[in-house]
C-alpha positions as CSV (number, residue, x, y, z in Angstrom):
1,M,-0.1,-0.3,0.2
2,A,1.4,3.6,-0.9
3,T,1.1,6.3,2.0
4,R,1.8,9.5,2.0
5,T,1.6,12.0,5.0
6,V,1.2,15.5,4.6
7,T,-0.1,18.8,7.2
8,I,-3.2,20.8,6.2
9,G,-2.2,24.0,4.8
10,S,-5.5,25.7,4.4
11,S,-6.2,28.2,7.1
12,S,-10.1,26.5,7.5
13,G,-8.5,23.2,7.3
14,L,-10.4,20.6,5.3
15,H,-14.1,22.3,5.8
16,A,-16.1,23.2,2.6
17,R,-13.7,25.2,0.1
18,P,-10.9,23.1,0.4
19,A,-12.0,20.3,1.2
20,K,-14.2,20.4,-2.3
21,L,-11.3,21.3,-3.4
22,F,-9.4,18.0,-2.0
23,V,-12.5,15.9,-3.3
24,E,-13.1,16.9,-6.8
25,A,-9.0,16.3,-7.3
26,A,-9.3,12.7,-5.8
27,S,-12.3,11.6,-8.0
28,E,-10.0,12.9,-11.2
29,Q,-7.7,10.2,-9.9
30,P,-7.3,6.5,-11.4
31,V,-7.0,5.0,-8.8
32,E,-9.6,4.8,-5.1
33,V,-7.5,6.8,-2.1
34,R,-8.5,6.9,1.6
35,I,-7.4,9.4,3.4
36,S,-7.0,9.3,7.7
37,T,-6.2,11.4,10.7
38,A,-4.5,10.3,13.9
39,A,-7.6,9.9,15.9
40,K,-10.2,9.3,12.7
41,A,-9.9,5.8,10.5
42,A,-9.3,5.9,6.9
43,V,-12.6,7.4,4.6
44,P,-13.1,7.3,1.1
45,A,-11.2,10.7,-0.3
46,R,-13.8,11.0,-2.8
47,S,-16.6,11.4,-0.2
48,L,-17.0,15.5,0.7
49,L,-19.4,14.1,3.9
50,A,-16.5,11.6,5.0
51,V,-13.9,14.3,4.4
52,M,-15.1,16.7,6.5
53,A,-15.7,14.9,9.0
54,L,-12.4,13.8,9.8
55,G,-12.5,17.5,11.6
56,A,-9.0,18.4,9.8
57,H,-7.9,21.7,10.7
58,Q,-4.9,23.9,9.3
59,G,-2.0,21.9,10.7
60,T,-3.8,18.6,11.6
61,E,-1.3,15.7,9.8
62,V,-3.2,13.4,7.6
63,T,-2.2,10.2,5.9
64,L,-3.5,9.6,2.0
65,E,-3.5,5.7,1.6
66,A,-3.8,4.2,-1.9
67,D,-3.7,0.5,-2.9
68,D,-0.1,-0.5,-4.6
69,G,-0.2,0.1,-8.5
70,P,1.2,2.1,-11.4
71,E,-0.6,5.2,-10.9
72,A,-1.0,5.2,-6.8
73,D,2.4,7.2,-6.3
74,S,1.6,10.2,-8.5
75,A,-2.2,10.4,-7.3
76,L,-1.0,10.3,-3.8
77,D,1.9,13.3,-4.7
78,T,-1.1,15.3,-6.1
79,L,-2.9,15.0,-3.4
80,A,-0.8,15.5,-1.1
81,A,0.7,18.7,-2.5
82,L,-2.9,20.2,-2.8
83,L,-3.4,19.3,1.0
84,A,-0.3,21.0,1.7
85,R,-1.5,24.4,0.2
86,D,-3.5,27.3,1.7
87,L,-6.1,26.2,-0.5
88,D,-8.0,29.6,1.2
89,A,-5.5,31.6,-0.5
90,E,-6.2,30.6,-3.9
91,P,-8.3,32.1,-6.4
92,D,-11.9,30.1,-6.9
93,N,-10.1,29.3,-9.9
94,A,-6.6,27.4,-8.9
């Protein structure tokens, strides 16, 4: 299983807008990705409600995981880079 650990960069954490952008990006990936925190078990990264229910705030460390495969590393790298950014500080079309 491929994994990445990343710290949430958005000032509002994985609240509505950043979570929506993350879920949209996860839905575009060719592999299914799960996201978890130290306090909450892994949930599907393509589920907005599940992602928001993690309650991840700015500075929360989250783990992304995907089954091994040729596209898993690329998908996790893309999503980890997205989570590390402050999505609240970026324009809507970023």
